[in-house]
MIMISE-53024 format. One record per atom (N, C-alpha, C, O): residue number from 1; residue in one letter; x, y, z. Coordinates in pm, 1 decimal, padded with zeros to 6 digits. Layout:
BEGIN
   resi   resn         c1         c2         c3
    NUM      A          X          Y          Z
...
***
This chain:
BEGIN
   resi   resn         c1         c2         c3
      1      M   -05085.3    02134.2   -05670.8
      1      M   -04908.8    02080.1   -05592.2
      1      M   -04910.7    02199.5   -05542.7
      1      M   -04966.8    02299.9   -05586.6
      2      T   -04796.0    02173.9   -05373.8
      2      T   -04743.1    02284.8   -05319.8
      2      T   -04618.5    02376.5   -05454.0
      2      T   -04592.4    02310.5   -05554.6
      3      P   -04556.2    02516.1   -05441.4
      3      P   -04451.3    02513.7   -05534.2
      3      P   -04328.3    02444.0   -05488.4
      3      P   -04241.1    02458.5   -05574.0
      4      P   -04282.4    02366.7   -05376.2
      4      P   -04195.4    02314.2   -05366.6
      4      P   -04196.2    02171.2   -05489.6
      4      P   -04119.9    02146.9   -05583.0
      5      E   -04290.3    02114.3   -05449.5
      5      E   -04371.8    01981.0   -05546.8
      5      E   -04356.8    02005.2   -05669.5
      5      E   -04305.5    01916.4   -05737.6
      6      V   -04400.9    02144.3   -05740.1
      6      V   -04373.2    02163.2   -05898.3
      6      V   -04241.6    02170.1   -05880.3
      6      V   -04196.8    02093.0   -05965.1
      7      H   -04155.0    02214.8   -05822.7
      7      H   -04027.9    02266.6   -05861.6
      7      H   -03927.1    02113.0   -05867.3
      7      H   -03836.7    02082.2   -05945.0
      8      L   -03980.2    02046.3   -05764.1
      8      L   -03908.3    01914.8   -05777.2
      8      L   -03970.6    01790.8   -05883.4
      8      L   -03899.2    01692.0   -05900.5
      9      W   -04120.3    01799.3   -05961.9
      9      W   -04140.4    01752.3   -06033.3
      9      W   -04072.7    01823.0   -06186.5
      9      W   -04037.0    01746.3   -06275.9
     10      Q   -04062.4    01952.1   -06200.7
     10      Q   -03982.0    01993.0   -06311.6
     10      Q   -03856.5    01900.0   -06320.5
     10      Q   -03831.0    01850.3   -06430.3
     11      H   -03772.5    01871.5   -06208.5
     11      H   -03657.6    01784.5   -06207.3
     11      H   -03703.1    01645.6   -06278.4
     11      H   -03677.8    01609.5   -06393.3
     12      L   -03797.4    01559.6   -06150.8
     12      L   -03869.4    01421.9   -06180.1
     12      L   -03882.8    01424.8   -06346.1
     12      L   -03833.1    01338.0   -06417.8
     13      R   -03947.0    01521.7   -06387.7
     13      R   -04053.2    01432.0   -06510.0
     13      R   -03916.7    01420.5   -06634.7
     13      R   -03937.4    01363.5   -06741.8
     14      L   -03836.2    01457.3   -06614.9
     14      L   -03678.4    01425.7   -06662.3
     14      L   -03645.7    01318.0   -06666.1
     14      L   -03541.7    01301.6   -06729.9
     15      R   -03696.2    01216.4   -06617.6
     15      R   -03634.3    01061.8   -06586.5
     15      R   -03506.8    01040.8   -06559.0
     15      R   -03422.0    00972.8   -06616.9
     16      P   -03501.3    01126.6   -06435.5
     16      P   -03338.0    01108.5   -06411.5
     16      P   -03302.2    00940.7   -06392.8
     16      P   -03380.5    00875.5   -06323.7
     17      Y   -03214.0    00889.0   -06438.7
     17      Y   -03160.6    00747.0   -06488.2
     17      Y   -03277.7    00680.1   -06548.3
     17      Y   -03313.3    00564.3   -06526.5
     18      G   -03335.4    00769.4   -06629.5
     18      G   -03470.5    00687.9   -06702.4
     18      G   -03571.7    00614.1   -06619.1
     18      G   -03649.4    00531.9   -06667.7
     19      L   -03568.1    00645.2   -06497.1
     19      L   -03661.9    00617.9   -06439.3
     19      L   -03816.7    00724.9   -06398.7
     19      L   -03823.9    00834.0   -06342.2
     20      K   -03919.6    00638.8   -06454.1
     20      K   -04037.2    00740.0   -06438.8
     20      K   -04093.9    00785.3   -06335.2
     20      K   -04105.2    00697.7   -06249.4
     21      F   -04130.6    00874.4   -06308.3
     21      F   -04194.3    00936.2   -06192.3
     21      F   -04362.9    00973.0   -06212.2
     21      F   -04395.9    01027.5   -06317.5
     22      R   -04457.4    00944.7   -06118.7
     22      R   -04542.1    00969.4   -06165.9
     22      R   -04591.1    01082.6   -06004.5
     22      R   -04541.1    01081.8   -05892.0
     23      R   -04683.7    01151.1   -06050.9
     23      R   -04685.1    01301.5   -05932.6
     23      R   -04840.1    01250.4   -05930.9
     23      R   -04911.0    01202.9   -06019.7
     24      Q   -04867.7    01284.9   -05768.0
     24      Q   -05015.1    01263.1   -05697.8
     24      Q   -05079.6    01139.1   -05703.3
     24      Q   -05201.9    01125.8   -05701.5
     25      H   -04967.8    01014.9   -05712.4
     25      H   -05061.9    00907.7   -05770.8
     25      H   -05116.1    00793.1   -05626.3
     25      H   -05040.8    00770.6   -05531.5
     26      P   -05225.7    00746.6   -05635.4
     26      P   -05257.3    00702.1   -05539.1
     26      P   -05226.0    00530.1   -05494.4
     26      P   -05235.3    00427.4   -05561.7
     27      I   -05194.1    00548.4   -05380.5
     27      I   -05184.4    00388.7   -05359.4
     27      I   -05262.6    00372.6   -05197.3
     27      I   -05239.0    00414.7   -05084.1
     28      G   -05344.5    00305.1   -05248.4
     28      G   -05481.6    00272.8   -05141.8
     28      G   -05557.2    00354.6   -05081.3
     28      G   -05631.7    00401.1   -05167.6
     29      R   -05581.0    00398.9   -04982.4
     29      R   -05687.8    00531.2   -04959.5
     29      R   -05566.6    00647.6   -04948.8
     29      R   -05615.3    00757.3   -04921.1
     30      Y   -05457.1    00649.2   -04960.3
     30      Y   -05381.8    00766.2   -04975.0
     30      Y   -05309.2    00811.5   -05100.1
     30      Y   -05285.7    00717.4   -05175.8
     31      V   -05270.7    00920.2   -05139.0
     31      V   -05203.7    00987.2   -05272.2
     31      V   -05067.6    01034.3   -05211.1
     31      V   -05048.2    01115.4   -05120.5
     32      A   -04963.1    00948.8   -05298.2
     32      A   -04807.0    00992.1   -05315.2
     32      A   -04766.7    01119.8   -05363.4
     32      A   -04819.6    01148.8   -05470.8
     33      D   -04684.5    01209.7   -05313.7
     33      D   -04652.4    01328.4   -05406.2
     33      D   -04607.6    01275.7   -05506.3
     33      D   -04654.0    01316.6   -05612.7
     34      F   -04527.6    01192.9   -05509.9
     34      F   -04426.9    01108.4   -05680.4
     34      F   -04418.9    00971.3   -05608.6
     34      F   -04386.6    00932.7   -05496.3
     35      Y   -04473.2    00902.3   -05750.1
     35      Y   -04425.2    00747.6   -05726.1
     35      Y   -04318.0    00677.8   -05819.6
     35      Y   -04326.1    00704.9   -05939.4
     36      C   -04267.4    00633.7   -05798.5
     36      C   -04142.6    00556.3   -05898.5
     36      C   -04187.4    00398.7   -05877.9
     36      C   -04154.0    00324.6   -05785.4
     37      H   -04283.1    00364.8   -06004.5
     37      H   -04294.5    00198.7   -05989.3
     37      H   -04197.1    00106.0   -05990.0
     37      H   -04210.3    00003.0   -05923.9
     38      P   -04097.7    00127.8   -06057.1
     38      P   -03995.3    00005.6   -06067.9
     38      P   -03941.9   -00018.6   -05969.5
     38      P   -03892.0   -00130.1   -05953.9
     39      L   -03935.2    00078.9   -05870.7
     39      L   -03871.1    00113.8   -05776.0
     39      L   -03933.4    00086.4   -05656.5
     39      L   -03877.5    00052.7   -05552.2
     40      K   -04044.0    00101.1   -05674.0
     40      K   -04171.6    00095.7   -05570.4
     40      K   -04152.6    00183.9   -05448.7
     40      K   -04156.8    00148.0   -05331.0
     41      L   -04128.9    00317.4   -05501.8
     41      L   -04079.8    00413.6   -05404.8
     41      L   -04191.1    00523.1   -05437.4
     41      L   -04236.6    00571.7   -05541.0
     42      A   -04217.4    00541.8   -05278.3
     42      A   -04313.5    00681.1   -05285.6
     42      A   -04203.4    00797.7   -05192.7
     42      A   -04131.6    00771.1   -05096.3
     43      V   -04225.9    00948.3   -05272.5
     43      V   -04200.2    01044.0   -05236.8
     43      V   -04277.8    01139.1   -05191.6
     43      V   -04350.4    01211.5   -05259.8
     44      E   -04260.8    01140.8   -05050.9
     44      E   -04330.9    01262.1   -05014.0
     44      E   -04260.7    01426.4   -04950.7
     44      E   -04179.9    01434.1   -04858.2
     45      V   -04310.8    01531.6   -05020.2
     45      V   -04194.5    01671.9   -04978.6
     45      V   -04296.8    01738.2   -04892.6
     45      V   -04407.8    01778.5   -04927.6
     46      D   -04233.4    01743.8   -04756.4
     46      D   -04265.9    01759.6   -04621.2
     46      D   -04240.2    01918.3   -04609.4
     46      D   -04127.9    01968.4   -04603.8
     47      G   -04354.6    01985.1   -04606.7
     47      G   -04349.1    02135.7   -04568.4
     47      G   -04343.0    02157.3   -04391.5
     47      G   -04336.1    02057.5   -04319.8
     48      E   -04346.3    02288.0   -04336.1
     48      E   -04306.0    02284.2   -04195.9
     48      E   -04457.1    02219.0   -04125.3
     48      E   -04453.7    02165.1   -04014.7
     49      T   -04588.8    02232.1   -04205.7
     49      T   -04677.1    02177.8   -04108.1
     49      T   -04659.5    02015.3   -04110.1
     49      T   -04765.6    01952.8   -04113.6
     50      H   -04561.8    01953.8   -04108.6
     50      H   -04552.9    01805.2   -04137.2
     50      H   -04493.2    01778.7   -03968.2
     50      H   -04489.1    01667.1   -03916.3
     51      A   -04454.7    01892.8   -03907.9
     51      A   -04401.8    01874.7   -03791.3
     51      A   -04468.8    01919.9   -03662.1
     51      A   -04419.0    01933.6   -03550.3
     52      H   -04618.0    01943.7   -03712.2
     52      H   -04699.5    02004.3   -03585.2
     52      H   -04843.4    01953.4   -03572.1
     52      H   -04920.2    01930.3   -03665.5
     53      G   -04863.7    01941.8   -03461.6
     53      G   -05012.5    01879.2   -03429.7
     53      G   -04989.1    01746.4   -03466.1
     53      G   -04876.3    01699.9   -03450.0
     54      T   -05098.6    01663.8   -03523.1
     54      T   -05149.9    01542.3   -03546.0
     54      T   -05064.4    01492.0   -03683.5
     54      T   -05048.2    01370.1   -03688.3
     55      Q   -05012.5    01563.2   -03786.1
     55      Q   -04952.6    01496.3   -03905.3
     55      Q   -04818.9    01447.0   -03875.5
     55      Q   -04762.2    01411.9   -03979.0
     56      P   -04768.1    01436.1   -03799.7
     56      P   -04644.2    01349.9   -03751.1
     56      P   -04706.4    01220.7   -03737.3
     56      P   -04649.0    01116.4   -03768.7
     57      E   -04831.2    01226.9   -03687.4
     57      E   -04853.1    01078.7   -03646.8
     57      E   -04951.2    01010.2   -03750.8
     57      E   -04980.5    00890.8   -03745.1
     58      R   -05002.0    01104.2   -03852.9
     58      R   -05073.9    01081.9   -03975.6
     58      R   -04965.9    01041.3   -04085.2
     58      R   -04973.8    00936.1   -04148.6
     59      D   -04867.6    01132.0   -04100.8
     59      D   -04723.2    01081.5   -04186.4
     59      D   -04687.9    00932.9   -04142.9
     59      D   -04684.1    00838.6   -04221.9
     60      M   -04662.6    00924.5   -04005.9
     60      M   -04609.2    00754.0   -03982.2
     60      M   -04720.8    00659.0   -04025.0
     60      M   -04686.1    00551.6   -04074.3
     61      N   -04843.7    00684.4   -04012.6
     61      N   -04922.5    00604.6   -04057.2
     61      N   -04973.9    00553.9   -04205.5
     61      N   -05019.2    00447.6   -04248.0
     62      R   -04944.9    00679.5   -04261.8
     62      R   -04904.5    00649.9   -04390.8
     62      R   -04817.4    00582.8   -04482.0
     62      R   -04838.3    00517.4   -04584.1
     63      D   -04679.7    00626.5   -04398.3
     63      D   -04545.6    00582.6   -04379.5
     63      D   -04568.1    00401.0   -04383.0
     63      D   -04535.9    00309.5   -04458.8
     64      R   -04631.8    00413.4   -04271.5
     64      R   -04687.8    00232.4   -04222.5
     64      R   -04753.8    00134.5   -04295.5
     64      R   -04741.4    00012.1   -04299.8
     65      F   -04848.5    00237.2   -04369.3
     65      F   -04910.3    00156.5   -04491.9
     65      F   -04864.6    00123.0   -04613.1
     65      F   -04897.7    00018.3   -04668.8
     66      F   -04794.2    00199.1   -04657.6
     66      F   -04733.5    00250.9   -04767.0
     66      F   -04600.4    00087.0   -04778.7
     66      F   -04576.7    00030.4   -04885.3
     67      A   -04551.2    00055.2   -04672.9
     67      A   -04458.6    00001.6   -04617.5
     67      A   -04554.4   -00157.7   -04636.0
     67      A   -04526.6   -00239.6   -04723.6
     68      E   -04663.0   -00175.9   -04538.8
     68      E   -04692.5   -00254.7   -04556.7
     68      E   -04762.7   -00344.9   -04761.9
     68      E   -04780.0   -00457.2   -04809.3
     69      T   -04773.4   -00226.7   -04797.9
     69      T   -04780.9   -00244.1   -04941.6
     69      T   -04696.4   -00291.9   -05033.3
     69      T   -04729.2   -00319.6   -05148.6
     70      G   -04546.5   -00307.5   -04969.8
     70      G   -04447.7   -00335.9   -05061.0
     70      G   -04343.5   -00224.2   -05105.4
     70      G   -04237.1   -00237.1   -05166.0
     71      V   -04420.0   -00087.1   -05046.6
     71      V   -04393.4    00066.0   -05117.0
     71      V   -04315.5    00145.3   -05005.4
     71      V   -04367.5    00183.8   -04900.7
     72      A   -04151.9    00169.4   -05050.3
     72      A   -04104.6    00269.5   -04902.4
     72      A   -04103.8    00414.2   -04959.8
     72      A   -04119.6    00452.3   -05075.7
     73      T   -04083.2    00477.2   -04855.9
     73      T   -04118.0    00597.1   -04839.3
     73      T   -04014.9    00685.8   -04836.4
     73      T   -03931.1    00656.1   -04751.2
     74      V   -03985.4    00806.9   -04913.3
     74      V   -03900.3    00854.9   -04874.3
     74      V   -03959.0    01005.8   -04853.8
     74      V   -04036.0    01052.7   -04937.7
     75      R   -03921.7    01074.8   -04745.8
     75      R   -03970.6    01211.6   -04688.5
     75      R   -03837.6    01283.6   -04695.7
     75      R   -03730.3    01241.3   -04652.7
     76      I   -03861.2    01400.3   -04757.2
     76      I   -03776.6    01551.2   -04790.6
     76      I   -03832.2    01645.6   -04760.2
     76      I   -03952.4    01662.8   -04781.0
     77      S   -03742.9    01741.3   -04694.6
     77      S   -03805.6    01904.0   -04662.3
     77      S   -03857.9    01963.2   -04782.4
     77      S   -03799.3    01960.2   -04890.6
     78      A   -03973.7    02019.3   -04760.3
     78      A   -03998.3    02136.7   -04889.8
     78      A   -03860.6    02214.1   -04924.8
     78      A   -03820.1    02222.6   -05040.8
     79      R   -03768.5    02288.9   -04775.6
     79      R   -03684.3    02373.5   -04778.9
     79      R   -03535.2    02299.8   -04867.6
     79      R   -03456.1    02377.4   -04921.2
     80      D   -03515.8    02174.9   -04872.6
     80      D   -03423.2    02159.1   -04916.8
     80      D   -03392.9    02101.2   -05075.9
     80      D   -03296.7    02074.2   -05147.8
     81      V   -03553.3    02101.3   -05079.9
     81      V   -03585.8    02137.9   -05242.1
     81      V   -03592.9    02254.5   -05308.9
     81      V   -03553.9    02277.1   -05423.5
     82      L   -03644.3    02327.7   -05232.2
     82      L   -03617.7    02490.0   -05289.7
     82      L   -03481.1    02506.4   -05309.3
     82      L   -03445.3    02566.3   -05410.7
     83      A   -03368.7    02449.5   -05203.3
     83      A   -03236.6    02523.6   -05216.8
     83      A   -03155.3    02506.9   -05310.3
     83      A   -03077.4    02575.8   -05376.2
     84      D   -03216.6    02309.9   -05298.4
     84      D   -03091.4    02233.6   -05442.4
     84      D   -03163.9    02113.2   -05483.6
     84      D   -03165.6    02007.8   -05419.9
     85      P   -03229.7    02138.3   -05605.4
     85      P   -03313.3    02006.7   -05641.8
     85      P   -03246.6    01908.4   -05692.1
     85      P   -03278.4    01793.6   -05723.0
     86      A   -03149.0    01967.6   -05696.6
     86      A   -03018.2    01815.5   -05802.5
     86      A   -02982.3    01761.1   -05623.9
     86      A   -02990.1    01645.2   -05583.3
     87      A   -02956.7    01841.1   -05570.4
     87      A   -02897.7    01725.1   -05428.7
     87      A   -03045.1    01664.9   -05377.0
     87      A   -03036.5    01552.8   -05326.9
     88      A   -03184.0    01725.5   -05382.3
     88      A   -03293.0    01651.2   -05318.4
     88      A   -03296.1    01530.4   -05418.5
     88      A   -03342.0    01425.8   -05372.8
     89      I   -03251.5    01530.7   -05555.0
     89      I   -03325.1    01427.2   -05587.7
     89      I   -03206.8    01309.1   -05573.6
     89      I   -03237.0    01193.5   -05603.1
     90      D   -03074.1    01340.8   -05528.7
     90      D   -02972.6    01222.9   -05510.1
     90      D   -03009.0    01207.6   -05353.3
     90      D   -02959.7    01102.3   -05312.8
     91      A   -03064.7    01262.8   -05271.4
     91      A   -03110.2    01183.9   -05151.4
     91      A   -03175.3    01142.9   -05180.5
     91      A   -03176.9    01033.7   -05123.6
     92      I   -03293.0    01155.6   -05279.5
     92      I   -03429.3    01038.3   -05270.4
     92      I   -03331.4    00936.6   -05348.2
     92      I   -03307.1    00852.2   -05261.9
     93      L   -03269.9    00903.6   -05452.2
     93      L   -03253.4    00824.5   -05505.4
     93      L   -03106.0    00751.4   -05465.5
     93      L   -03034.1    00690.2   -05544.5
     94      S   -03080.8    00773.7   -05324.2
     94      S   -02931.9    00733.6   -05252.2
     94      S   -02930.6    00578.8   -05244.4
     94      S   -03022.3    00519.3   -05301.0
     95      D   -02860.8    00527.3   -05196.9
     95      D   -02872.6    00406.2   -05136.0
     95      D   -02916.6    00363.0   -05001.9
     95      D   -02945.2    00248.1   -04968.3
     96      E   -02918.7    00497.1   -04911.3
     96      E   -02989.4    00493.4   -04810.7
     96      E   -03142.6    00474.5   -04789.1
     96      E   -03203.4    00403.3   -04709.1
     97      N   -03189.4    00567.2   -04893.0
     97      N   -03304.4    00601.8   -04907.7
     97      N   -03397.7    00462.4   -04976.7
     97      N   -03493.2    00398.9   -04931.9
     98      A   -03312.2    00451.1   -05116.1
     98      A   -03351.6    00358.6   -05222.0
     98      A   -03263.2    00240.2   -05223.4
     98      A   -03215.7    00239.3   -05337.0
     99      P   -03224.9    00158.5   -05169.7
     99      P   -03123.6    00083.4   -05176.6
     99      P   -03152.7   -00010.6   -05315.8
     99      P   -03059.2   -00044.7   -05388.2
    100      S   -03275.9   -00043.6   -05340.5
    100      S   -03314.9   -00162.7   -05442.1
    100      S   -03272.6   -00082.5   -05599.7
    100      S   -03239.4   -00113.4   -05714.2
    101      A   -03299.2    00037.2   -05517.2
    101      A   -03286.0    00171.7   -05678.6
    101      A   -03108.2    00197.7   -05743.4
    101      A   -03068.5    00211.1   -05859.2
    102      A   -03030.3    00196.7   -05607.6
    102      A   -02884.8    00168.9   -05617.4
    102      A   -02844.8    00065.4   -05674.4
    102      A   -02748.6    00055.9   -05750.7
    103      S   -02916.5   -00016.3   -05639.8
    103      S   -02820.9   -00201.0   -05695.7
    103      S   -02878.3   -00244.6   -05863.4
    103      S   -02809.6   -00288.4   -05955.7
    104      R   -03017.5   -00216.6   -05862.0
    104      R   -03033.9   -00208.7   -06001.0
    104      R   -03060.9   -00153.6   -06117.9
    104      R   -03052.6   -00213.4   -06225.2
    105      H   -03097.1   -00028.0   -06102.2
    105      H   -03121.6    00063.0   -06141.2
    105      H   -03003.2    00230.3   -06154.9
    105      H   -03040.7    00319.2   -06231.4
    106      L   -02895.5    00245.1   -06089.0
    106      L   -02834.0    00342.5   -06071.7
    106      L   -02700.4    00354.3   -06123.5
    106      L   -02710.2    00241.8   -06172.4
    107      P   -02597.3    00385.4   -06153.2
    107      P   -02474.3    00367.6   -06196.6
    107      P   -02400.8    00432.9   -06073.3
    107      P   -02421.6    00541.4   -06019.0
    108      H   -02304.7    00330.0   -06044.3
    108      H   -02212.7    00386.1   -05902.4
    108      H   -02333.8    00398.0   -05766.0
    108      H   -02289.8    00469.1   -05675.6
    109      G   -02441.0    00354.8   -05744.8
    109      G   -02506.3    00384.2   -05625.9
    109      G   -02557.7    00518.6   -05646.4
    109      G   -02577.7    00570.0   -05536.4
    110      G   -02577.4    00570.1   -05709.8
    110      G   -02649.1    00768.1   -05690.7
    110      G   -02544.0    00805.0   -05775.9
    110      G   -02461.4    00750.6   -05849.2
    111      G   -02587.6    00952.4   -05728.2
    111      G   -02574.9    01071.6   -05832.9
    111      G   -02612.5    01151.2   -05918.7
    111      G   -02637.8    01100.0   -06027.7
    112      Y   -02625.8    01260.0   -05909.8
    112      Y   -02721.1    01328.5   -05997.5
    112      Y   -02644.1    01361.9   -06128.3
    112      Y   -02708.8    01399.8   -06225.9
    113      A   -02540.8    01352.4   -06133.4
    113      A   -02452.3    01451.6   -06247.8
    113      A   -02484.7    01339.7   -06393.6
    113      A   -02483.4    01381.6   -06509.3
    114      A   -02509.4    01210.5   -06359.5
    114      A   -02554.8    01149.4   -06488.4
    114      A   -02723.7    01190.1   -06522.5
    114      A   -02774.1    01171.5   -06633.3
    115      V   -02780.0    01234.5   -06432.7
    115      V   -02948.4    01198.9   -06528.6
    115      V   -02937.9    01321.0   -06625.1
    115      V   -02887.5    01433.3   -06626.7
    116      K   -03023.3    01227.3   -06716.4
    116      K   -03068.4    01302.8   -06849.4
    116      K   -03111.1    01392.5   -06819.6
    116      K   -03161.2    01396.9   -06707.3
    117      R   -03113.4    01517.8   -06910.7
    117      R   -03180.3    01606.7   -06917.6
    117      R   -03239.0    01669.9   -07070.4
    117      R   -03192.4    01743.5   -07157.4
    118      G   -03363.4    01598.9   -07049.4
    118      G   -03456.5    01637.4   -07149.8
    118      G   -03434.7    01554.6   -07280.5
    118      G   -03506.3    01574.1   -07378.7
***
């Protein structure tokens, strides 16, 4: 895992809102950085290389494949993860990115303040 992924994992492994995330989870021929099965949500941490060359097209193909298998994808920048992991988790679990998460699992549509710590 990259340093931003390790940093985010330190927070996701605490099971925000009781949600279990898996790291480096295979989905078909791809491996998601993180995956939450109850939400059918893949989380991808994108560094600078994701904006160059053929990587944007490859990311789009991966996202399309995930969607075809019923898995939503949230992409978050590595810079954002390193700057504020709590805000990154808020973004990952927001109504906008994971509407099914907010309606089924999260109190008041999100918010990191209620995340269990340990």
